[in-house]
N, C-alpha and C positions, 0 to 999 in steps of 0.2 A: 191426498193420501197416496196416489199412484207415483208421483214424482218425489215426494218427501214423506215416506211412511212415518207415522207417529207424530206428524205435525199437530200441534195443539189446537189451533183454530182452523179446523177443516170442515166447517159447516156454515154456510152463509146465513141460515136462520139463527144459529147460535150467535154469530157475529152481530147480526141485526139486533137481537134481543139484548146483548151485552151493551151495544152502543146506546140503545134506547134507555136501558136501565141506568147507565152511568150519567147520561145527560150532560156530557161535556161538550161545549161548543166547538172545540178544536179536534174532536175525535170523529173521524169519518171512516167509511168503508173503502178499501182499495178493491174495486170490483174487477177481478181477474176473469175475463171472459173464458179463457182456456180452462181454468180450474172450475168455474161454474158449470161449464158443459160436461166436464169429466165427472164431477161430483154429483150434480143435480140434474143437468139438462134444462130445457125450457128457458133458455137464456133471456129471450125477449120479455117474458112475463116477469122474470126476476129483476131485470133492469127497471121495468115499470114500477114494480113493488118497492124496490130499494132506492130509487133515484133520490129521494129526500136525504138519504144518509151517505150517498156516494161522493167521495172526494177525489178519486182518481180511477181511471179505467186502464186496464192492460189487455193486450191482444196477442194472439198467436193462432196458428192453424191447429185444427183438431182432426185427427189424433196425433199428428206427427210433431207438433210444437215447432213447426218451421214458419216461414213467412206466411202472413195471413192472406193468402191469395187463392183460397179454394178449400177443398175438402168438405167437412161437415157443415160449416156455417157460411152464411151469405153476409160477408162483412159490409158490402155496400148497403144492404138493407139495415144492418145494425148501426152503421154510421148515421144513416138517415133517421133511425129511431132515436139515437142519442140527441140529434138536433131537435127532433119533434118534442122530446121530453125536456128540452131546455138545458141540456148539459153544456156547460161552458168551461169545463176543466180540461186538463191535459189527457191525451190518450198515449200511453206508453207502449212500447213494443218489447216484449220479453220472449224471444224465440231463438232457436238455434238455426243459423243460416244453412241452407242446403249446400252452398258453395261459398264463393267469395262474398263478403258482406256487401260490397258495392254492387255486385251483380244481383244480389237478392233484394235490392231496394226498388226494383222496377215496379213492384206492386203498388208503390206509393205515388207514382206519377199522376194518376187521376186526381189526387188530393193535394198536390203540391201548392196550388194556388188558393186552397180553401181558407176562408177566414171565419172566425166565429162571430 
């Protein structure tokens, strides 16, 4: 709601209920950590609850929506939690770089050799 006022599907619980009601094998939740924190908070518990229906994860820092290298959330912890929960999908980055894109990729260096 903050970034796209009037967006139809702006509640993770409603999205979960819709996915469960439709029971389509190819319908999954795009779990946007930035939006989850802005809308609901309690990201870790929501990841745990919704993991069975998550098909993709997106990240950004909160509240600035820049590189995920600090601010409100502890991304190293959340990445470990995704591993612990058995998430094997992609993690996408949807943020506004603070400066040059290449300069802003420094946050990724600790994860460059990670394998699922």
